All heavy atoms as TSV, in Angstrom:
chain	resi	resn	atom	element	x	y	z
A	1	MET	N	N	128.064	95.427	87.127
A	1	MET	CA	C	127.134	95.656	88.229
A	1	MET	C	C	127.669	94.920	89.457
A	1	MET	O	O	128.043	93.756	89.370
A	1	MET	CB	C	125.747	95.129	87.849
A	1	MET	CG	C	124.687	95.456	88.879
A	1	MET	SD	S	123.059	94.770	88.479
A	1	MET	CE	C	122.719	95.501	86.912
A	2	GLY	N	N	127.670	95.591	90.573
A	2	GLY	CA	C	128.185	94.993	91.797
A	2	GLY	C	C	127.164	94.103	92.470
A	2	GLY	O	O	126.044	93.894	91.984
A	3	ALA	N	N	127.555	93.579	93.619
A	3	ALA	CA	C	126.674	92.677	94.360
A	3	ALA	C	C	125.392	93.386	94.788
A	3	ALA	O	O	124.300	92.815	94.719
A	3	ALA	CB	C	127.404	92.119	95.575
A	4	ALA	N	N	125.517	94.637	95.194
A	4	ALA	CA	C	124.325	95.382	95.616
A	4	ALA	C	C	123.379	95.602	94.439
A	4	ALA	O	O	122.156	95.511	94.576
A	4	ALA	CB	C	124.729	96.716	96.233
A	5	GLY	N	N	123.936	95.846	93.261
A	5	GLY	CA	C	123.100	96.035	92.074
A	5	GLY	C	C	122.343	94.772	91.706
A	5	GLY	O	O	121.170	94.815	91.359
A	6	TRP	N	N	123.028	93.626	91.760
A	6	TRP	CA	C	122.352	92.354	91.463
A	6	TRP	C	C	121.253	92.075	92.478
A	6	TRP	O	O	120.181	91.598	92.134
A	6	TRP	CB	C	123.351	91.197	91.472
A	6	TRP	CG	C	124.150	91.113	90.219
A	6	TRP	CD1	C	125.479	91.378	90.080
A	6	TRP	CD2	C	123.675	90.756	88.925
A	6	TRP	NE1	N	125.858	91.210	88.783
A	6	TRP	CE2	C	124.766	90.815	88.037
A	6	TRP	CE3	C	122.433	90.392	88.419
A	6	TRP	CZ2	C	124.653	90.527	86.687
A	6	TRP	CZ3	C	122.320	90.104	87.074
A	6	TRP	CH2	C	123.411	90.174	86.227
A	7	ARG	N	N	121.538	92.367	93.748
A	7	ARG	CA	C	120.539	92.139	94.796
A	7	ARG	C	C	119.307	93.006	94.542
A	7	ARG	O	O	118.177	92.557	94.652
A	7	ARG	CB	C	121.139	92.444	96.168
A	7	ARG	CG	C	120.213	92.065	97.298
A	7	ARG	CD	C	120.837	92.340	98.657
A	7	ARG	NE	N	122.096	91.628	98.808
A	7	ARG	CZ	C	123.153	92.107	99.439
A	7	ARG	NH1	N	123.119	93.297	99.993
A	7	ARG	NH2	N	124.246	91.401	99.544
A	8	PHE	N	N	119.531	94.276	94.182
A	8	PHE	CA	C	118.404	95.171	93.924
A	8	PHE	C	C	117.611	94.719	92.704
A	8	PHE	O	O	116.391	94.731	92.703
A	8	PHE	CB	C	118.900	96.604	93.735
A	8	PHE	CG	C	117.796	97.575	93.447
A	8	PHE	CD1	C	116.925	97.964	94.446
A	8	PHE	CD2	C	117.600	98.075	92.168
A	8	PHE	CE1	C	115.900	98.839	94.185
A	8	PHE	CE2	C	116.575	98.953	91.898
A	8	PHE	CZ	C	115.726	99.341	92.914
A	9	ALA	N	N	118.316	94.284	91.658
A	9	ALA	CA	C	117.630	93.834	90.438
A	9	ALA	C	C	116.783	92.602	90.736
A	9	ALA	O	O	115.650	92.482	90.266
A	9	ALA	CB	C	118.650	93.524	89.352
A	10	ARG	N	N	117.328	91.689	91.538
A	10	ARG	CA	C	116.568	90.480	91.879
A	10	ARG	C	C	115.356	90.841	92.739
A	10	ARG	O	O	114.272	90.313	92.556
A	10	ARG	CB	C	117.477	89.499	92.611
A	10	ARG	CG	C	116.831	88.171	92.846
A	10	ARG	CD	C	117.802	87.147	93.352
A	10	ARG	NE	N	118.794	87.735	94.234
A	10	ARG	CZ	C	119.942	87.167	94.531
A	10	ARG	NH1	N	120.237	86.007	94.023
A	10	ARG	NH2	N	120.783	87.747	95.352
A	11	MET	N	N	115.529	91.766	93.694
A	11	MET	CA	C	114.425	92.178	94.556
A	11	MET	C	C	113.343	92.869	93.732
A	11	MET	O	O	112.157	92.640	93.931
A	11	MET	CB	C	114.927	93.132	95.649
A	11	MET	CG	C	113.842	93.536	96.625
A	11	MET	SD	S	114.440	94.632	97.916
A	11	MET	CE	C	114.748	96.112	96.999
A	12	LYS	N	N	113.769	93.680	92.769
A	12	LYS	CA	C	112.803	94.386	91.925
A	12	LYS	C	C	111.977	93.388	91.116
A	12	LYS	O	O	110.769	93.517	90.997
A	12	LYS	CB	C	113.562	95.337	90.997
A	12	LYS	CG	C	112.704	96.351	90.301
A	12	LYS	CD	C	113.609	97.399	89.683
A	12	LYS	CE	C	113.120	97.792	88.330
A	12	LYS	NZ	N	113.992	98.735	87.671
A	13	ARG	N	N	112.638	92.354	90.588
A	13	ARG	CA	C	111.921	91.343	89.823
A	13	ARG	C	C	110.958	90.570	90.728
A	13	ARG	O	O	109.830	90.270	90.343
A	13	ARG	CB	C	112.922	90.384	89.166
A	13	ARG	CG	C	112.247	89.368	88.272
A	13	ARG	CD	C	113.247	88.496	87.555
A	13	ARG	NE	N	114.059	87.769	88.510
A	13	ARG	CZ	C	115.327	87.455	88.313
A	13	ARG	NH1	N	115.941	87.818	87.216
A	13	ARG	NH2	N	115.984	86.769	89.227
A	14	THR	N	N	111.395	90.252	91.958
A	14	THR	CA	C	110.542	89.536	92.898
A	14	THR	C	C	109.307	90.369	93.233
A	14	THR	O	O	108.190	89.842	93.297
A	14	THR	CB	C	111.322	89.219	94.188
A	14	THR	OG1	O	112.465	88.456	93.832
A	14	THR	CG2	C	110.479	88.429	95.158
A	15	LEU	N	N	109.494	91.668	93.434
A	15	LEU	CA	C	108.350	92.538	93.726
A	15	LEU	C	C	107.398	92.595	92.545
A	15	LEU	O	O	106.185	92.634	92.721
A	15	LEU	CB	C	108.843	93.941	94.092
A	15	LEU	CG	C	109.588	94.051	95.423
A	15	LEU	CD1	C	110.127	95.464	95.606
A	15	LEU	CD2	C	108.697	93.668	96.584
A	16	ARG	N	N	107.927	92.588	91.328
A	16	ARG	CA	C	107.081	92.610	90.136
A	16	ARG	C	C	106.270	91.325	90.054
A	16	ARG	O	O	105.074	91.355	89.749
A	16	ARG	CB	C	107.948	92.779	88.887
A	16	ARG	CG	C	107.129	93.013	87.644
A	16	ARG	CD	C	107.995	93.191	86.414
A	16	ARG	NE	N	109.054	94.177	86.630
A	16	ARG	CZ	C	110.279	94.062	86.171
A	16	ARG	NH1	N	110.628	92.988	85.473
A	16	ARG	NH2	N	111.176	94.990	86.384
A	17	VAL	N	N	106.898	90.186	90.349
A	17	VAL	CA	C	106.188	88.900	90.317
A	17	VAL	C	C	105.088	88.892	91.365
A	17	VAL	O	O	103.970	88.437	91.107
A	17	VAL	CB	C	107.184	87.741	90.542
A	17	VAL	CG1	C	106.453	86.434	90.769
A	17	VAL	CG2	C	108.124	87.632	89.358
A	18	ARG	N	N	105.386	89.399	92.553
A	18	ARG	CA	C	104.362	89.463	93.603
A	18	ARG	C	C	103.212	90.362	93.185
A	18	ARG	O	O	102.048	90.040	93.426
A	18	ARG	CB	C	104.968	89.990	94.904
A	18	ARG	CG	C	105.806	88.991	95.620
A	18	ARG	CD	C	106.292	89.558	96.921
A	18	ARG	NE	N	107.264	88.679	97.542
A	18	ARG	CZ	C	107.971	89.001	98.598
A	18	ARG	NH1	N	107.844	90.193	99.142
A	18	ARG	NH2	N	108.825	88.151	99.113
A	19	ALA	N	N	103.526	91.496	92.576
A	19	ALA	CA	C	102.470	92.415	92.148
A	19	ALA	C	C	101.574	91.760	91.101
A	19	ALA	O	O	100.349	91.904	91.148
A	19	ALA	CB	C	103.086	93.699	91.603
A	20	VAL	N	N	102.173	91.026	90.177
A	20	VAL	CA	C	101.385	90.336	89.148
A	20	VAL	C	C	100.515	89.262	89.788
A	20	VAL	O	O	99.327	89.130	89.461
A	20	VAL	CB	C	102.319	89.725	88.079
A	20	VAL	CG1	C	101.558	88.773	87.173
A	20	VAL	CG2	C	102.959	90.832	87.262
A	21	ALA	N	N	101.081	88.495	90.726
A	21	ALA	CA	C	100.314	87.435	91.387
A	21	ALA	C	C	99.144	88.017	92.169
A	21	ALA	O	O	98.019	87.508	92.100
A	21	ALA	CB	C	101.221	86.628	92.310
A	22	ILE	N	N	99.370	89.106	92.880
A	22	ILE	CA	C	98.290	89.742	93.647
A	22	ILE	C	C	97.228	90.290	92.704
A	22	ILE	O	O	96.030	90.164	92.961
A	22	ILE	CB	C	98.872	90.840	94.559
A	22	ILE	CG1	C	99.676	90.196	95.681
A	22	ILE	CG2	C	97.763	91.702	95.130
A	22	ILE	CD1	C	100.479	91.180	96.508
A	23	GLY	N	N	97.658	90.871	91.590
A	23	GLY	CA	C	96.697	91.381	90.612
A	23	GLY	C	C	95.821	90.289	90.045
A	23	GLY	O	O	94.613	90.455	89.897
A	24	VAL	N	N	96.432	89.141	89.746
A	24	VAL	CA	C	95.651	88.019	89.205
A	24	VAL	C	C	94.655	87.522	90.240
A	24	VAL	O	O	93.493	87.252	89.938
A	24	VAL	CB	C	96.603	86.883	88.754
A	24	VAL	CG1	C	95.833	85.601	88.469
A	24	VAL	CG2	C	97.372	87.319	87.521
A	25	LEU	N	N	95.101	87.404	91.504
A	25	LEU	CA	C	94.194	86.924	92.545
A	25	LEU	C	C	93.068	87.911	92.813
A	25	LEU	O	O	91.945	87.501	93.112
A	25	LEU	CB	C	94.973	86.657	93.840
A	25	LEU	CG	C	95.891	85.437	93.792
A	25	LEU	CD1	C	96.685	85.331	95.079
A	25	LEU	CD2	C	95.113	84.173	93.535
A	26	GLU	N	N	93.348	89.201	92.680
A	26	GLU	CA	C	92.278	90.182	92.867
A	26	GLU	C	C	91.279	90.127	91.720
A	26	GLU	O	O	90.089	90.342	91.924
A	26	GLU	CB	C	92.869	91.582	92.975
A	26	GLU	CG	C	93.524	91.850	94.311
A	26	GLU	CD	C	94.124	93.235	94.384
A	26	GLU	OE1	O	94.172	93.923	93.340
A	26	GLU	OE2	O	94.551	93.623	95.479
A	27	GLU	N	N	91.761	89.835	90.517
A	27	GLU	CA	C	90.866	89.771	89.364
A	27	GLU	C	C	90.044	88.487	89.354
A	27	GLU	O	O	88.971	88.432	88.781
A	27	GLU	CB	C	91.677	89.862	88.068
A	27	GLU	CG	C	92.295	91.225	87.840
A	27	GLU	CD	C	91.254	92.310	87.644
A	27	GLU	OE1	O	90.222	92.025	87.009
A	27	GLU	OE2	O	91.481	93.424	88.133
A	28	LEU	N	N	90.555	87.454	89.971
A	28	LEU	CA	C	89.864	86.160	89.961
A	28	LEU	C	C	89.576	85.720	91.397
A	28	LEU	O	O	90.209	84.814	91.932
A	28	LEU	CB	C	90.736	85.109	89.267
A	28	LEU	CG	C	91.116	85.406	87.815
A	28	LEU	CD1	C	92.119	84.397	87.327
A	28	LEU	CD2	C	89.891	85.411	86.936
A	29	PRO	N	N	88.587	86.333	92.048
A	29	PRO	CA	C	88.332	85.994	93.451
A	29	PRO	C	C	87.778	84.594	93.653
A	29	PRO	O	O	87.799	84.080	94.757
A	29	PRO	CB	C	87.316	87.052	93.891
A	29	PRO	CG	C	86.639	87.469	92.637
A	29	PRO	CD	C	87.673	87.355	91.551
A	30	PHE	N	N	87.291	83.974	92.597
A	30	PHE	CA	C	86.722	82.635	92.736
A	30	PHE	C	C	87.783	81.550	92.657
A	30	PHE	O	O	87.472	80.376	92.817
A	30	PHE	CB	C	85.672	82.393	91.648
A	30	PHE	CG	C	86.212	82.501	90.248
A	30	PHE	CD1	C	86.755	81.399	89.626
A	30	PHE	CD2	C	86.177	83.708	89.568
A	30	PHE	CE1	C	87.253	81.494	88.349
A	30	PHE	CE2	C	86.678	83.813	88.289
A	30	PHE	CZ	C	87.218	82.701	87.676
A	31	ILE	N	N	89.042	81.917	92.433
A	31	ILE	CA	C	90.082	80.900	92.246
A	31	ILE	C	C	90.330	80.108	93.527
A	31	ILE	O	O	90.544	78.901	93.478
A	31	ILE	CB	C	91.379	81.533	91.716
A	31	ILE	CG1	C	92.368	80.454	91.259
A	31	ILE	CG2	C	92.062	82.364	92.753
A	31	ILE	CD1	C	92.369	80.268	89.792
A	32	CYS	N	N	90.271	80.744	94.682
A	32	CYS	CA	C	90.554	80.032	95.943
A	32	CYS	C	C	89.509	78.959	96.232
A	32	CYS	O	O	89.873	77.818	96.519
A	32	CYS	CB	C	90.677	81.019	97.096
A	32	CYS	SG	S	92.168	82.017	96.986
A	33	PRO	N	N	88.211	79.258	96.165
A	33	PRO	CA	C	87.226	78.188	96.382
A	33	PRO	C	C	87.337	77.069	95.360
A	33	PRO	O	O	87.135	75.903	95.695
A	33	PRO	CB	C	85.876	78.895	96.262
A	33	PRO	CG	C	86.161	80.322	96.531
A	33	PRO	CD	C	87.553	80.552	96.061
A	34	VAL	N	N	87.703	77.400	94.128
A	34	VAL	CA	C	87.858	76.368	93.099
A	34	VAL	C	C	89.027	75.453	93.455
A	34	VAL	O	O	88.915	74.227	93.358
A	34	VAL	CB	C	88.061	77.019	91.707
A	34	VAL	CG1	C	88.494	75.994	90.682
A	34	VAL	CG2	C	86.789	77.723	91.266
A	35	VAL	N	N	90.133	76.031	93.887
A	35	VAL	CA	C	91.302	75.229	94.268
A	35	VAL	C	C	90.967	74.336	95.462
A	35	VAL	O	O	91.328	73.158	95.488
A	35	VAL	CB	C	92.504	76.143	94.573
A	35	VAL	CG1	C	93.642	75.369	95.220
A	35	VAL	CG2	C	92.983	76.832	93.306
A	36	VAL	N	N	90.251	74.889	96.442
A	36	VAL	CA	C	89.860	74.095	97.616
A	36	VAL	C	C	88.931	72.961	97.198
A	36	VAL	O	O	89.079	71.823	97.660
A	36	VAL	CB	C	89.193	74.995	98.678
A	36	VAL	CG1	C	88.563	74.161	99.773
A	36	VAL	CG2	C	90.209	75.965	99.255
A	37	ALA	N	N	87.978	73.237	96.320
A	37	ALA	CA	C	87.046	72.203	95.868
A	37	ALA	C	C	87.777	71.103	95.107
A	37	ALA	O	O	87.526	69.913	95.325
A	37	ALA	CB	C	85.959	72.824	94.994
A	38	ILE	N	N	88.700	71.482	94.227
A	38	ILE	CA	C	89.456	70.476	93.463
A	38	ILE	C	C	90.310	69.640	94.406
A	38	ILE	O	O	90.382	68.415	94.277
A	38	ILE	CB	C	90.310	71.155	92.378
A	38	ILE	CG1	C	89.380	71.722	91.294
A	38	ILE	CG2	C	91.307	70.192	91.779
A	38	ILE	CD1	C	90.089	72.582	90.263
A	39	GLY	N	N	90.954	70.293	95.369
A	39	GLY	CA	C	91.757	69.557	96.345
A	39	GLY	C	C	90.919	68.588	97.151
A	39	GLY	O	O	91.335	67.452	97.412
A	40	SER	N	N	89.732	69.017	97.537
A	40	SER	CA	C	88.834	68.139	98.294
A	40	SER	C	C	88.412	66.938	97.454
A	40	SER	O	O	88.373	65.805	97.952
A	40	SER	CB	C	87.599	68.918	98.747
A	40	SER	OG	O	87.972	69.948	99.617
A	41	LEU	N	N	88.090	67.179	96.190
A	41	LEU	CA	C	87.705	66.067	95.322
A	41	LEU	C	C	88.843	65.076	95.138
A	41	LEU	O	O	88.621	63.855	95.124
A	41	LEU	CB	C	87.244	66.600	93.960
A	41	LEU	CG	C	85.870	67.271	93.943
A	41	LEU	CD1	C	85.611	67.897	92.578
A	41	LEU	CD2	C	84.786	66.269	94.287
A	42	ILE	N	N	90.054	65.588	95.009
A	42	ILE	CA	C	91.213	64.699	94.859
A	42	ILE	C	C	91.396	63.859	96.123
A	42	ILE	O	O	91.623	62.649	96.049
A	42	ILE	CB	C	92.472	65.525	94.532
A	42	ILE	CG1	C	92.363	66.090	93.120
A	42	ILE	CG2	C	93.734	64.678	94.690
A	42	ILE	CD1	C	93.454	67.076	92.768
A	43	MET	N	N	91.266	64.494	97.289
A	43	MET	CA	C	91.427	63.750	98.542
A	43	MET	C	C	90.334	62.695	98.706
A	43	MET	O	O	90.601	61.576	99.153
A	43	MET	CB	C	91.416	64.711	99.735
A	43	MET	CG	C	92.620	65.609	99.797
A	43	MET	SD	S	94.182	64.722	99.864
A	43	MET	CE	C	94.049	63.957	101.449
A	44	ILE	N	N	89.097	63.041	98.339
A	44	ILE	CA	C	88.008	62.061	98.405
A	44	ILE	C	C	88.289	60.909	97.445
A	44	ILE	O	O	88.088	59.738	97.780
A	44	ILE	CB	C	86.657	62.736	98.090
A	44	ILE	CG1	C	86.272	63.676	99.229
A	44	ILE	CG2	C	85.567	61.696	97.850
A	44	ILE	CD1	C	85.090	64.565	98.909
A	45	GLY	N	N	88.765	61.223	96.255
A	45	GLY	CA	C	89.100	60.185	95.284
A	45	GLY	C	C	90.187	59.259	95.783
A	45	GLY	O	O	90.107	58.032	95.623
A	46	ILE	N	N	91.231	59.811	96.403
A	46	ILE	CA	C	92.307	58.981	96.953
A	46	ILE	C	C	91.771	58.074	98.052
A	46	ILE	O	O	92.096	56.884	98.109
A	46	ILE	CB	C	93.452	59.879	97.470
A	46	ILE	CG1	C	94.163	60.540	96.294
A	46	ILE	CG2	C	94.431	59.081	98.319
A	46	ILE	CD1	C	95.159	61.609	96.693
A	47	THR	N	N	90.925	58.647	98.925
A	47	THR	CA	C	90.360	57.849	100.020
A	47	THR	C	C	89.501	56.712	99.474
A	47	THR	O	O	89.601	55.566	99.935
A	47	THR	CB	C	89.520	58.746	100.945
A	47	THR	OG1	O	90.339	59.818	101.412
A	47	THR	CG2	C	88.979	57.969	102.120
A	48	LEU	N	N	88.650	57.005	98.495
A	48	LEU	CA	C	87.812	55.964	97.920
A	48	LEU	C	C	88.656	54.900	97.216
A	48	LEU	O	O	88.351	53.713	97.287
A	48	LEU	CB	C	86.811	56.578	96.945
A	48	LEU	CG	C	85.692	57.391	97.568
A	48	LEU	CD1	C	84.852	58.051	96.490
A	48	LEU	CD2	C	84.829	56.511	98.466
A	49	TYR	N	N	89.728	55.324	96.541
A	49	TYR	CA	C	90.577	54.375	95.849
A	49	TYR	C	C	91.265	53.428	96.829
A	49	TYR	O	O	91.371	52.236	96.579
A	49	TYR	CB	C	91.624	55.123	95.011
A	49	TYR	CG	C	92.571	54.200	94.284
A	49	TYR	CD1	C	92.158	53.535	93.129
A	49	TYR	CD2	C	93.858	53.998	94.754
A	49	TYR	CE1	C	93.021	52.685	92.466
A	49	TYR	CE2	C	94.726	53.154	94.089
A	49	TYR	CZ	C	94.312	52.485	92.943
A	49	TYR	OH	O	95.157	51.661	92.297
A	50	LYS	N	N	91.719	53.985	97.976
A	50	LYS	CA	C	92.374	53.143	98.977
A	50	LYS	C	C	91.402	52.146	99.601
A	50	LYS	O	O	91.761	51.025	99.928
A	50	LYS	CB	C	92.975	54.019	100.094
A	50	LYS	CG	C	94.238	54.710	99.691
A	50	LYS	CD	C	94.787	55.497	100.884
A	50	LYS	CE	C	96.091	56.159	100.552
A	50	LYS	NZ	N	96.614	56.918	101.700
A	51	ASP	N	N	90.137	52.542	99.787
A	51	ASP	CA	C	89.140	51.688	100.419
A	51	ASP	C	C	88.455	50.736	99.451
A	51	ASP	O	O	87.711	49.856	99.864
A	51	ASP	CB	C	88.070	52.546	101.117
A	51	ASP	CG	C	88.638	53.295	102.327
A	51	ASP	OD1	O	89.707	52.876	102.818
A	51	ASP	OD2	O	88.024	54.281	102.739
A	52	TRP	N	N	88.699	50.913	98.145
A	52	TRP	CA	C	88.011	50.102	97.141
A	52	TRP	C	C	88.523	48.659	97.200
A	52	TRP	O	O	89.731	48.431	97.135
A	52	TRP	CB	C	88.274	50.689	95.751
A	52	TRP	CG	C	87.261	50.266	94.738
A	52	TRP	CD1	C	87.387	49.227	93.887
A	52	TRP	CD2	C	85.995	50.852	94.486
A	52	TRP	NE1	N	86.276	49.137	93.098
A	52	TRP	CE2	C	85.410	50.117	93.441
A	52	TRP	CE3	C	85.305	51.925	95.045
A	52	TRP	CZ2	C	84.155	50.435	92.946
A	52	TRP	CZ3	C	84.065	52.231	94.544
A	52	TRP	CH2	C	83.485	51.502	93.521
A	53	PRO	N	N	87.609	47.685	97.299
A	53	PRO	CA	C	88.078	46.288	97.337
A	53	PRO	C	C	88.538	45.835	95.950
A	53	PRO	O	O	87.850	46.024	94.956
A	53	PRO	CB	C	86.834	45.509	97.777
A	53	PRO	CG	C	85.691	46.370	97.380
A	53	PRO	CD	C	86.174	47.798	97.444
A	54	LEU	N	N	89.719	45.247	95.912
A	54	LEU	CA	C	90.253	44.785	94.622
A	54	LEU	C	C	90.178	43.281	94.511
A	54	LEU	O	O	90.294	42.530	95.390
A	54	LEU	CB	C	91.714	45.236	94.460
A	54	LEU	CG	C	91.899	46.740	94.375
A	54	LEU	CD1	C	93.387	47.063	94.334
A	54	LEU	CD2	C	91.244	47.292	93.120
C-alpha cells in the first residue's frame, strides 16, 4: 500500500472514531452536565484544600 493508501486508511479510521464518539454523545445527552458538575466539585475541593488551615 502506498502513502496515499495509508493516509486514506488512517482518515477512514479517524472518521469512524468520530462517528462513534458523536453517537455516544447523542445517546447520552446528560454526560456534559455531569462532567461539568464533577469538574466544578473537583475545583471546589482543591480550593477548600488550599484554604484549609493545617
